[in-house]
C-alpha positions as CSV (number, residue, x, y, z in Angstrom):
1,M,-25.6,100.7,-126.0
2,L,-28.3,101.4,-129.4
3,P,-27.7,98.9,-132.3
4,C,-26.0,100.4,-135.0
5,K,-29.6,100.0,-137.5
6,T,-32.0,102.2,-134.7
7,F,-29.0,104.7,-134.5
8,V,-29.1,104.6,-138.5
9,T,-32.9,105.7,-138.2
10,I,-32.2,108.1,-135.6
11,V,-30.0,110.4,-137.4
12,F,-32.0,109.9,-140.6
13,C,-35.0,111.4,-139.1
14,C,-33.5,114.2,-137.5
15,S,-32.2,115.1,-140.9
16,V,-35.1,115.1,-142.4
17,L,-36.9,117.2,-139.6
18,V,-33.8,119.8,-139.8
19,A,-34.7,119.8,-143.5
20,T,-38.2,120.2,-143.4
21,A,-37.7,123.2,-140.8
22,Q,-34.6,124.5,-143.1
23,Y,-36.7,124.6,-146.0
24,K,-40.2,125.8,-146.6
25,P,-41.1,126.1,-150.9
26,G,-44.3,128.0,-150.2
27,F,-42.3,130.9,-148.0
28,V,-40.1,131.0,-151.2
29,D,-42.7,131.1,-154.0
30,S,-44.7,133.6,-151.6
31,I,-41.0,135.6,-152.1
32,L,-40.3,135.1,-155.9
33,A,-44.3,135.8,-156.3
34,N,-43.8,139.3,-154.9
35,K,-43.0,142.4,-157.3
36,I,-39.2,142.2,-158.3
37,L,-37.5,145.3,-157.2
38,R,-35.5,147.1,-160.3
39,I,-33.1,149.3,-159.5
40,P,-29.9,150.5,-161.7
41,T,-27.0,148.8,-159.3
42,Y,-27.3,147.9,-156.0
43,K,-25.4,149.8,-153.5
44,Q,-24.5,148.2,-149.9
45,P,-25.2,149.5,-147.2
46,A,-22.3,152.2,-145.3
47,T,-23.7,153.1,-142.6
48,G,-26.1,152.2,-139.5
49,N,-26.1,147.9,-139.3
50,E,-24.0,145.4,-139.9
51,S,-24.1,144.2,-143.6
52,M,-23.3,140.7,-144.9
53,F,-22.6,139.7,-148.5
54,L,-22.9,136.2,-149.0
55,P,-21.3,136.2,-152.8
56,M,-22.0,133.7,-156.1
57,D,-21.2,133.5,-159.3
58,F,-23.1,134.8,-162.2
59,G,-25.8,132.3,-162.8
60,K,-24.7,129.7,-160.2
61,S,-26.7,129.2,-157.0
62,E,-24.1,127.8,-154.7
63,I,-23.0,130.3,-151.8
64,L,-19.4,130.8,-152.7
65,D,-18.2,132.3,-149.3
66,T,-20.3,132.1,-145.3
67,M,-17.7,133.4,-143.4
68,G,-19.3,134.9,-140.4
69,F,-22.8,133.9,-140.5
70,Y,-22.5,132.6,-136.9
71,E,-23.1,136.2,-136.1
72,L,-26.6,136.0,-137.6
73,R,-27.3,133.6,-135.1
74,H,-27.8,136.0,-132.8
75,A,-28.6,139.1,-134.7
76,E,-32.2,141.3,-135.3
77,I,-32.1,140.3,-139.2
78,L,-33.7,143.3,-140.9
79,S,-33.3,142.6,-144.2
80,V,-32.6,139.6,-146.7
81,D,-32.1,141.1,-150.6
82,L,-31.4,138.9,-153.5
83,L,-29.4,140.5,-156.1
84,F,-29.5,139.0,-159.9
85,T,-29.4,141.1,-163.3
86,D,-31.3,141.9,-166.2
87,Y,-29.3,139.5,-168.0
88,P,-30.5,137.9,-170.2
89,A,-33.5,139.7,-170.3
90,N,-35.7,137.6,-171.7
91,Q,-35.1,134.3,-169.8
92,D,-36.9,132.9,-166.8
93,L,-34.6,133.2,-163.8
94,K,-37.4,132.2,-161.0
95,P,-36.1,128.6,-160.8
96,L,-32.7,129.8,-160.8
97,N,-33.6,132.2,-158.2
98,R,-35.2,129.7,-155.8
99,R,-32.5,127.5,-155.3
100,R,-30.6,130.2,-154.4
101,F,-33.4,131.1,-152.1
102,Q,-33.5,126.8,-151.4
103,H,-29.2,127.0,-150.3
104,L,-29.8,130.2,-148.1
105,C,-32.7,129.0,-146.0
106,K,-30.7,125.7,-145.0
107,L,-27.7,128.1,-143.7
108,I,-30.0,130.7,-142.0
109,P,-33.7,128.8,-141.1
110,Y,-34.1,131.3,-137.9
111,A,-34.5,133.9,-140.0
112,L,-37.6,132.4,-141.8
113,S,-39.4,133.0,-138.2
114,N,-38.8,136.6,-137.8
115,P,-42.2,139.0,-139.1
116,N,-40.1,141.6,-139.2
117,T,-37.5,140.9,-141.3
118,R,-38.3,142.7,-145.2
119,W,-37.8,139.6,-148.0
120,Q,-36.2,141.4,-151.2
121,V,-35.8,140.0,-155.2
122,I,-33.6,142.7,-156.3
123,R,-33.0,143.3,-160.4
124,Q,-29.8,145.0,-161.4
125,M,-30.8,146.3,-164.9
126,D,-27.3,147.5,-165.3
127,G,-26.1,144.2,-166.7
128,Y,-27.4,144.4,-170.5
129,D,-24.6,141.5,-171.3
130,K,-22.7,138.7,-170.4
131,L,-19.7,140.4,-169.4
132,S,-20.7,143.9,-167.7
133,A,-23.8,141.3,-165.8
134,S,-20.4,138.8,-164.4
135,F,-18.8,142.0,-162.8
136,M,-21.8,143.3,-160.7
137,M,-23.2,141.6,-157.3
138,H,-24.8,138.0,-157.6
139,G,-26.4,136.8,-154.2
140,F,-27.3,137.8,-151.1
141,V,-26.7,140.6,-148.4
142,I,-28.2,140.5,-145.3
143,N,-28.6,143.7,-143.2
144,Y,-28.8,143.4,-139.6
145,R,-28.0,144.1,-135.8
146,K,-26.2,142.9,-133.0
147,P,-27.3,142.8,-130.0
148,V,-26.8,145.6,-127.9
149,T,-23.7,144.9,-125.2
150,S,-22.1,147.4,-123.1
151,E,-19.3,147.8,-125.7
152,L,-21.0,148.1,-128.2
153,T,-22.8,151.4,-126.3
154,K,-19.4,152.8,-125.0
155,K,-18.3,152.7,-128.8
156,E,-21.8,154.7,-130.3
157,I,-21.0,157.3,-127.2
158,S,-17.4,157.5,-128.4
159,L,-18.9,158.6,-131.9
160,I,-21.0,161.1,-130.3
161,Q,-17.7,162.6,-127.8
162,S,-15.9,162.7,-131.0
163,V,-17.8,165.0,-132.5
164,T,-18.5,167.4,-129.8
165,P,-16.3,170.3,-130.2
166,E,-14.0,170.9,-127.1
167,K,-15.2,173.1,-124.4
168,K,-13.5,176.1,-123.4
169,E,-13.5,178.3,-120.9
170,P,-14.3,181.9,-121.2
171,P,-11.2,184.3,-120.7
172,E,-10.7,186.7,-118.0
173,P,-11.9,190.1,-118.4
174,K,-9.4,191.8,-120.2
175,N,-8.1,195.1,-117.4
176,D,-7.2,198.3,-119.2
177,K,-4.2,198.6,-116.9
178,L,-2.3,195.6,-116.3
179,R,-1.3,195.4,-112.8
180,K,2.2,194.2,-111.4
181,W,0.6,191.3,-109.6
182,D,-1.5,190.2,-113.0
183,A,2.0,189.2,-115.0
184,I,3.2,186.2,-114.2
185,P,5.8,185.0,-117.5
186,L,5.2,181.8,-118.8
187,T,8.4,181.7,-120.7
188,G,11.0,180.5,-118.1
189,G,13.9,182.3,-116.8
190,R,13.9,184.0,-112.8
191,P,10.3,185.0,-111.5
192,A,9.1,188.7,-112.0
193,D,9.7,189.6,-108.8
194,R,10.6,193.5,-109.8
195,G,7.4,194.0,-111.9
196,V,6.1,195.1,-115.1
197,Y,7.4,197.5,-117.7
198,M,5.5,198.5,-120.7
199,K,2.9,196.0,-119.3
200,R,5.5,193.1,-119.7
201,G,7.0,190.9,-116.7
202,I,10.3,191.9,-115.9
203,K,12.3,188.4,-116.0
204,D,15.6,189.8,-115.1
205,I,17.2,193.4,-114.5
206,S,21.3,193.5,-114.8
207,R,24.0,196.5,-115.5
208,H,25.5,194.5,-118.1
209,K,24.2,193.7,-121.4
210,E,25.8,191.0,-123.1
211,K,25.0,188.9,-120.3
212,Q,21.3,189.6,-120.7
213,I,21.7,189.1,-124.4
214,K,22.9,185.3,-123.5
215,K,19.8,184.7,-120.8
216,M,17.2,185.6,-123.5
217,Q,14.6,183.2,-124.5
218,V,12.5,183.1,-127.8
219,G,9.5,186.1,-127.4
220,D,11.9,187.8,-124.9
221,T,12.8,192.1,-125.6
222,L,15.5,193.7,-124.0
223,V,14.8,197.5,-122.7
224,A,17.6,199.9,-121.7
225,I,16.8,202.1,-119.2
226,T,17.9,204.7,-116.8
227,A,18.1,204.7,-112.7
228,R,15.8,207.4,-112.5
229,K,12.9,206.0,-114.4
230,A,13.7,202.4,-113.0
231,V,12.6,204.4,-109.9
232,Q,9.9,206.0,-111.3
233,E,8.4,203.1,-112.7
234,E,8.8,201.1,-109.2
235,I,11.1,198.9,-110.5
236,I,14.2,199.3,-108.1
237,S,14.4,201.3,-105.1
238,E,15.8,204.6,-104.0
239,R,18.4,202.2,-102.1
240,D,19.1,200.5,-105.4
241,K,19.5,203.5,-107.5
242,M,22.3,204.8,-105.0
243,I,24.2,201.4,-105.5
244,L,23.2,202.2,-109.5
245,R,24.3,205.6,-109.3
246,D,27.3,205.6,-111.7
247,Q,25.2,203.6,-114.8
248,D,24.0,205.1,-117.5
249,S,21.6,202.6,-118.7
250,L,20.0,199.3,-117.3
251,Y,19.3,196.2,-118.9
252,L,15.9,194.6,-118.3
253,I,14.4,191.3,-120.2
254,L,10.7,191.5,-120.6
255,A,8.5,188.3,-121.2
256,P,6.4,188.3,-123.9
257,P,3.1,190.2,-123.5
258,V,0.0,188.8,-121.6
259,E,-2.2,187.8,-124.2
260,K,0.4,186.0,-126.6
261,Q,1.2,184.0,-123.6
262,K,-2.0,183.1,-123.1
263,L,-2.9,182.3,-126.8
264,A,0.4,180.3,-127.1
265,I,-1.1,178.0,-124.3
266,D,-4.8,177.5,-125.3
267,A,-3.3,176.8,-128.8
268,S,-3.9,172.9,-129.4
269,P,-3.9,171.1,-132.3
270,P,-7.8,170.8,-133.8
271,K,-9.9,167.5,-132.8
272,P,-10.0,164.9,-135.0
273,R,-13.5,165.1,-136.9
274,A,-15.2,162.0,-137.2
275,I,-15.4,161.0,-140.6
276,I,-19.5,159.7,-141.6
277,P,-20.1,158.2,-144.7
278,D,-23.8,158.7,-145.1
279,S,-24.6,162.7,-144.7
280,T,-28.1,162.5,-144.7
281,V,-29.0,164.3,-141.8
282,I,-26.6,167.2,-142.6
283,Q,-27.7,167.4,-146.5
284,V,-31.2,167.6,-145.2
285,F,-30.7,170.3,-142.8
286,K,-28.6,172.3,-145.7
287,R,-31.2,171.9,-148.3
288,N,-34.4,172.7,-146.2
289,R,-33.4,175.6,-143.4
290,F,-36.3,174.5,-141.3
291,K,-37.2,176.9,-139.0
292,D,-37.5,177.4,-135.2
293,M,-37.7,172.8,-135.4
294,L,-38.6,170.8,-133.1
295,L,-36.1,168.4,-133.7
296,V,-37.1,164.3,-132.7
297,A,-34.2,162.0,-132.7
298,D,-34.4,158.4,-132.4
299,V,-31.2,158.0,-130.3
300,T,-31.7,153.5,-130.0
301,A,-28.4,151.3,-131.5
302,S,-27.3,151.8,-134.6
303,M,-28.7,155.3,-135.0
304,S,-25.9,156.7,-133.4
305,P,-23.8,158.1,-137.1
306,Y,-26.7,160.3,-137.7
307,T,-27.5,161.5,-134.5
308,A,-23.5,162.9,-134.1
309,Q,-24.4,164.8,-137.3
310,I,-27.2,166.6,-135.2
311,I,-24.1,168.2,-133.5
312,Q,-22.0,168.4,-136.0
313,W,-25.0,170.8,-137.7
314,L,-24.6,172.5,-134.6
315,A,-21.0,173.0,-133.9
316,D,-20.9,174.3,-138.3
317,E,-24.2,176.3,-138.1
318,S,-23.9,178.1,-135.0
319,S,-26.0,180.8,-136.2
320,E,-28.3,179.4,-138.9
321,H,-28.7,176.1,-137.2
322,N,-32.8,177.5,-136.1
323,L,-32.7,174.6,-133.6
324,R,-35.5,175.4,-131.2
325,Y,-36.4,172.1,-128.6
326,L,-34.7,168.6,-129.1
327,V,-36.6,165.7,-128.1
328,C,-34.7,162.2,-127.5
329,F,-35.8,159.1,-127.2
330,N,-34.5,155.3,-126.9
331,D,-37.7,153.6,-126.7
332,G,-38.0,153.0,-122.8
333,D,-35.2,152.9,-121.1
334,A,-33.8,149.7,-120.2
335,M,-37.5,148.5,-119.8
336,P,-38.4,144.8,-121.1
337,D,-40.0,144.5,-124.2
338,Q,-43.0,142.6,-122.8
339,E,-43.6,145.3,-120.1
340,K,-44.3,147.8,-123.0
341,K,-47.2,149.5,-123.2
342,T,-48.5,151.7,-125.8
343,G,-47.9,155.3,-124.8
344,K,-46.5,154.8,-121.8
345,V,-43.3,153.1,-123.1
346,G,-41.0,156.2,-121.7
347,G,-37.1,157.0,-122.5
348,V,-38.0,160.5,-124.2
349,Y,-36.4,162.9,-123.0
350,G,-36.1,166.9,-124.3
351,D,-35.0,170.6,-123.1
352,Y,-34.7,173.5,-125.2
353,F,-31.8,174.2,-127.3
354,K,-28.7,176.3,-125.0
355,D,-25.6,175.2,-126.7
356,V,-23.6,172.6,-128.6
357,F,-22.6,170.7,-125.0
358,Q,-25.8,170.7,-123.4
359,I,-27.5,169.0,-126.7
360,S,-24.6,166.7,-126.6
361,E,-25.1,166.1,-122.8
362,L,-28.7,164.9,-123.5
363,I,-28.2,162.4,-126.6
364,Q,-25.5,160.5,-124.4
365,T,-27.9,160.5,-121.3
366,T,-30.5,158.7,-123.3
367,M,-28.4,156.6,-125.1
368,L,-27.1,155.3,-121.4
369,K,-30.4,154.7,-120.1
370,G,-30.8,152.0,-123.0
371,S,-31.3,150.9,-126.4
372,G,-34.3,150.1,-127.3
373,G,-34.5,146.3,-127.0
374,D,-36.7,145.1,-129.7
375,L,-37.1,146.6,-133.1
376,Q,-40.0,148.8,-132.6
377,E,-39.8,152.0,-131.5
378,N,-41.4,154.4,-129.8
379,N,-41.8,157.1,-132.5
380,C,-44.8,159.0,-131.8
381,E,-44.9,158.9,-128.1
382,A,-41.6,160.5,-128.6
383,L,-43.7,163.5,-131.2
384,L,-46.4,163.8,-128.8
385,Y,-44.1,164.6,-126.0
386,A,-42.4,167.1,-127.9
387,V,-45.6,168.9,-128.8
388,N,-46.4,169.0,-124.8
389,H,-43.4,170.4,-124.2
390,C,-42.4,172.5,-126.6
391,S,-45.8,174.9,-127.2
392,Q,-43.8,177.5,-129.9
393,Y,-41.7,175.9,-132.6
394,G,-42.0,176.5,-136.5
395,D,-41.0,172.9,-138.2
396,L,-41.4,169.6,-136.7
397,V,-38.9,167.3,-137.8
398,I,-37.8,163.7,-137.0
399,V,-35.0,161.8,-137.3
400,A,-35.9,158.5,-137.8
401,D,-34.3,154.7,-138.4
402,S,-36.2,153.7,-141.5
403,W,-35.5,149.7,-140.7
404,A,-37.3,150.0,-137.6
405,P,-41.2,149.7,-137.8
406,V,-43.5,151.9,-135.4
407,R,-45.1,150.2,-131.9
408,D,-47.6,153.0,-131.7
409,L,-49.3,154.4,-134.8
410,E,-52.3,154.1,-133.2
411,L,-51.0,157.6,-131.5
412,L,-50.8,159.2,-134.5
413,P,-54.8,160.7,-134.9
414,K,-53.6,163.1,-131.4
415,L,-50.7,164.2,-134.1
416,K,-52.2,167.2,-135.6
417,Q,-49.3,168.7,-137.1
418,P,-47.1,167.8,-139.7
419,V,-44.1,166.1,-139.7
420,K,-41.1,165.9,-142.1
421,V,-39.4,162.2,-141.7
422,I,-35.6,162.2,-142.2
423,V,-35.3,159.1,-143.7
424,C,-31.8,157.2,-142.3
425,G,-30.5,153.5,-143.1
426,S,-31.8,152.7,-146.6
427,E,-31.5,153.7,-149.8
428,L,-34.7,151.8,-151.1
429,G,-38.2,152.7,-150.1
430,P,-39.1,153.6,-146.0
431,H,-40.6,151.8,-143.8
432,P,-44.2,151.9,-144.6
433,D,-44.7,153.3,-141.0
434,Y,-42.9,156.4,-141.5
435,I,-45.0,156.9,-145.0
436,T,-48.4,156.3,-142.9
437,I,-47.0,159.1,-140.2
438,A,-45.9,161.7,-143.5
439,V,-49.4,161.1,-145.5
440,Q,-51.2,161.4,-142.0
441,T,-49.9,164.2,-140.9
442,G,-49.8,166.2,-144.0
443,G,-45.7,165.8,-143.6
444,S,-43.3,165.2,-145.8
445,L,-40.0,162.7,-146.6
446,H,-36.4,163.1,-146.6
447,Y,-33.8,161.5,-147.6
448,M,-29.8,162.6,-148.7
449,Q,-30.4,163.3,-152.2
450,E,-33.9,164.3,-152.0
451,D,-37.0,165.4,-150.8
452,I,-40.3,164.1,-151.2
453,G,-43.3,166.5,-150.5
454,D,-45.8,165.6,-152.9
455,L,-47.7,162.2,-151.6
456,S,-50.9,163.2,-153.1
457,K,-51.7,159.9,-154.7
458,L,-51.3,157.7,-151.7
459,R,-53.7,160.1,-150.1
460,K,-56.2,159.6,-152.4
461,G,-55.8,156.2,-152.5
462,E,-53.7,155.4,-154.8
463,K,-50.3,153.9,-155.8
464,Q,-46.8,155.9,-155.5
465,T,-43.7,154.5,-156.0
466,I,-40.7,156.0,-153.8
467,K,-37.2,155.2,-153.9
468,G,-37.7,151.9,-155.9
469,R,-41.0,150.8,-154.0
470,T,-44.5,151.1,-154.7
471,Y,-46.7,151.6,-151.9
472,Q,-50.6,152.0,-150.9
473,M,-53.1,153.3,-148.4
474,V,-55.0,150.6,-146.7
475,N,-57.7,151.5,-143.7
476,G,-55.1,154.7,-143.1
477,R,-51.7,153.1,-143.3
478,A,-49.5,152.4,-145.8
479,V,-48.2,149.2,-147.0
480,L,-46.2,147.6,-149.4
481,V,-47.5,146.6,-153.3
482,L,-46.0,143.6,-153.3
483,R,-47.9,142.0,-156.7
């Protein structure tokens, strides 16, 4: 057993090491030195990734509620946003924000070593006085992705299935004349072994009108005919006619028309429609009306709310969608990250548009083959696959995950067609890689409420602000201007 003094010394040393790992003054100072993003008010993402809010009181640095933060340990942390308000406008809030970051770094030290995590200081300008500022969000918003599991994949597949229309079998060819063996009453009663009359199945024949009335069901019709007419229509035989010769009328119970019976069987409650808070893809499609579209879709983890909108669009706009060919990619199927080589990652599948059911099947099949692994995506490989497999098309469009960096930008010079990038997942400025794709190909960026086609400043090497964040082209690639 260790002496008490030695034990205390070991504990103290360990605590110093942990505290040193948890807080790096230089790291925090570099974040605070970056350009502050000024927006009216912050809106927490409603779709796609997981989002956690760690609240603080106005003017305070202590985190009030850390419930659930243990989920972050095994998650991919995409962004850490420090939120505060503009009040008091003339006061230097850097010391307060430094203390806020110190508390956070002690809570999640593992986040400091992730090169893909975006750290951002956001000043909300609508807090013009103490009262209004106190009601606004103060603290950290952490956007992250949980590890991909079979349960998560099933959940995302279920969303795709929920927006896919129910497939109905084509109706049987309609006969000009209904044959006796075509009519099969479906409303109950005795089988129609006596044939057909007036294109209706005969459920029963009797001499007694009152008894027939009691047997009738909803949709049935009671018809009176003579015995001679019944023989002519082959409803009864000559022998039956002799038996019934003293009867003025025979009473036939006729089943509902065959078409109405089939309609009653086909009628079913409408399929519930999945509610997706972020309708970016649908809004962009409605606003732009792309022609002969060659569409590339990222179907990796967390993109299902946006992929589902492709199916919704096809179902709702069956004659107006103009989709020619769809390519889905999952960044390498289930390939280990360390084995992925630029241009040969795989997990890319495509087909010409036939109908919404075939497109849904293609999306689901690609999702089931893999979910991407690491955060980076093989967007350029998928775009090149698309143009190589579909020779004739109008607009080249990609549904992209704004949080994920592009792993294969070095393939971009091979792409000669303008790429229209639908930015999904973040209302703030997109990942610089997607700006690079749009600028270098002469393409454009598309958000739920806005299309950004003029990227001329970036092409000239000048700074350009997009959705609150400033970018500049450096050595052929877009970078964030942080200072």
